[in-house]
Structure formats: C-alpha cells, structure tokens
N, C-alpha and C positions, 0 to 999 in steps of 0.2 A: 503496501498500498505506498502510494505516495501523494503528501498533499505539502502547500506552502504554507508556514510556521516563524515566528523569530522566537528565537535566544530570547527570554522571559527575567532570566538569572541561572550566574554559575557561582558553586561554592561549591570551593574546596573541603572534599569530608578528611578522616581519619585515614583510610582506605577504599582511595577512587577521589571521584566529583560529581554532583550531583547538578544535574542542565535541568534549570523549567522551560519549557515549550509556551508560549503562546499562538494558539488558534488562528483566526478566523473566523466568523459568523458560518462564512460560505463555503468552510473545511469542514467546520464543526460538527453539525450532522453525519457525512460521510465516518470523518472516525469517531465518530459517537457508534455507531451500527457496525465498527469493523474492531473497535478497542477489545472486547472480553475475549475476542479470537484467542488474541497475541496475552492478556493476563497469563501471569508466573511464568512465562517460558521466552526464555531467551532471543532477543531480534536485533537484530547488525541493523547501525543507523547511519546514514547519509547524508549530509554536508553537504550543501548545492549554496555558493553566494552570488548572490549577483552583482557584480562585480562594480556597475556602472551603479545601482542603489548605496550602494556600501560605500562608494568614495565619498557619493551626495550627503549621506546621511554624517561620513567624518567631519563636513567639512559645519554640519550646523551644529549649533550651544549643546552641548552635555546636560544630562538629567544636571550632576554635580553644580556646573554651571547657573544653574536656571534656579535649586535650591540654595545656592549661595547667593543671587539675588533677592530673594524672596525675605531672604532670615534676614540678609539688611534691611529691606524695606521694614520687617515687622521690626527690628534695633530702633530703625528710625520712628515706627511709630511707637513705640510706647516710652520715645523720647518725645516725640512733638506735639503727641497728640490725632494729629490725620492717620487715618485709613492707610493700608497700606496700598486699596487702587489708587486712592486719590493721589495719593505719594509717588508710585508707577504713572501715573500719568504727566504729574505737575516733569519727574526728575526726567522723564526720556524725552520729555515737548525739549528742555533746556538744557538736556545733551543732544537733540537733532542741533538746536539754535550751533552748541557751540562745539561742533563737529561739521564734515560735509557728507554723514547716513541721513539716509529720507525714513519716513516713518518705518517701523519697524514693528513684530511681535515676537514674543519669548516664546512661543510653539513653537518658531522654525527660523527664531533669524541666524546670523552665519558666525561661525565660534569665535571671531576675531570679532565678531561684533559685540557679542557678551561678554569678554574681557575687556575695552575698552569700556563700555557705559556699568563693568563692574567696579573700574578702577576712579571711573567722575564718580560712582556713586562713593566710594570710601574714601575720594578727594573732598566731595561733599560733609560726608561723616565727620572728617577730622578736623575743618573748619567750623564745622559747629558745636561739634563738642560729642557728641553722639557717642555712649556707650555700647560697645558692641559685648555680644551674648556667646560669641567665639570667638580664635581666632582671627583676625583679618587675614593674616597670611595663604589662611588655608583659600581664599579666594583664588589665591595665585599658581597656575604655575610655573611664570616663569618667576622664581622666588626674590634674583636679583633683583626686577623692576615695581616687586614690590616693597625690595628693602631701601632704593631709592627714592622710590614716594614720601617711604617714611623720615629721613633726613630730609627732603625737600618739605613736606606743610612739618618736618618740626618733634613729629610724634614715633612715641617708646613702635615699637617693631611688633614687642608682644601683645599689648594689652590696648594700644590703639590712644593712650595716654598722650600728656605732653611733654616732649622728651628732649633732652639733648642729646647732640654727639658723641660715641662712648668711640673708642682708638680701638679696635679689635687685633690690631699690632702693636706691640709695645712700645714705646716712644727713648723707655734708655734712664737709666737713675743720671741725674742732673742733669737733662738738658730744657731746657726753656721751652713752656709748649707756646708762648706767645709767640717767638721770635724762628721757631722750627720750620722748614716747611715740609708738607704733610696729607702735599697732593697723592702720593705712591703711596701712604699707608690707606690700611684697610677700616676705612668705619662704619656703625652701629648704631641707629638712633634709637632709645633708651629713657625711659623715664627711671627720679630717682631710685624707686624699692628695684627695679630689674636692671639695673647700674651697680646694685650695694648685691646682687645675686650672684651676680655673673665673676664682681671677683671675687665673692666670696666660694663660690663653688666650683670654679676655673671654668676657663675660652672651651674646653669641647665638652663639659658635662651638659653647660648650660646650651650650646651647641646641638646635640643631642634631645637635651631636653624638648625645647622651644626650635626648633628648622628653623634657626637665623642667626645667621652669622655675618662679618665685618664686610662690604663693597667699598671700590673707589668709588670715591664721587663728591667735586669741584660744586663748588656752587656755582 
C-alpha cells in the first residue's frame, strides 16, 4: 500500500526511533481500510521525498521561528498590556516601513524574513525594556549576530537587561583599560549580575551554561 504523508515528529528512543506520520484527508480513508491488515506485522517503509517541495519548505520560516516570534509578542503583551494580535499587526507594520519587505504572513513567510523580524522585535524590546521569559539568544541560529546586537543595544546577552561591555579576552595585569586598543579583543555585553557570575565560575563554564561568548565588535 502506498500513500502520501508527512513526517510529523521524530523521537530517538533507547532502542531505535519513533516516527509519527501525518496523513491527509484524501489518503486517510484508504489507510484506515487497510491498516488493520498490517497490525502486529513487520512492514517495510520507503520514504520518497518531493525535492522541489522540500526546497520550498526549507526556505520558509521554521516552527521554532514562529514559536519564538509569538513568545516575544507574549512577553511584550505582559509588559505593555496590549494584545498579541494587536502587537503583531503594529510591529509588522513598523517592520515593513523600516525595511524593504512587503506585507507577509507568519504562516508561510521566508526564513530570512523571519530572522529579520525577530531581530526587529528583540531590538524593540531592548529599547523599551521588555523582560523576557526565555533567553533571547534562543531566537538566533546565528549567535554572533545576536551577540553583536546586544553590544550595539547595550543589553545583557543572557537576560536582556541593561548591560556593559565585558572583555572576553584577558587584558592583562597592569594595563590601562582606558588607553589600550581593544579592537582585536572579543567582547560580550553583560549585566552586573552575569558579569559577576562569569568572573566567579570562569569563562568556559559560563559559556557552557548560557551558550554565549565574546565576539569581535567595534562601535
């Protein structure tokens, strides 16, 4: 029996793997008629991928991006008091005006647009002081891009609170920080609390804990 389906979820088990298949309405009836003939029997599954369709899907925003966008909007809702839907429409309008993008939908926009929109939302949140329920860094696959945004906005890369530059590379004892050229030193923006923590637990432990690190950056 052959039928079209989509992989809905994949889970790695202690022994093997569990794959959940989503079947469309047109195929469901035929599958139900024949499914019980194969219950408790070994079957061989052949996966055939529609290359063109897969390429198009890879260009679209991911479920993780959509989830992060709405998480940021909910944080804005809790802080500002406006509804998620109103904030979505207002921020989309401002985003379109500030960029060359046209109107878009969060159901099928491109992955690149979604990244730019997420960065726009985070920049807005940094400017007005919206506290985050999750780490803002989770919104970026390109972590360096996020870390430079934090340095530009002077917000902590861990929690999003106001922060200051922290030299990730050791400057060295006896050197005047006000006079040295630190353009070739990696930097990370941290609030006072997380600045103290990195000096307490050490750079490597801090990076493993929060998945942030110093990057080269100049004003």
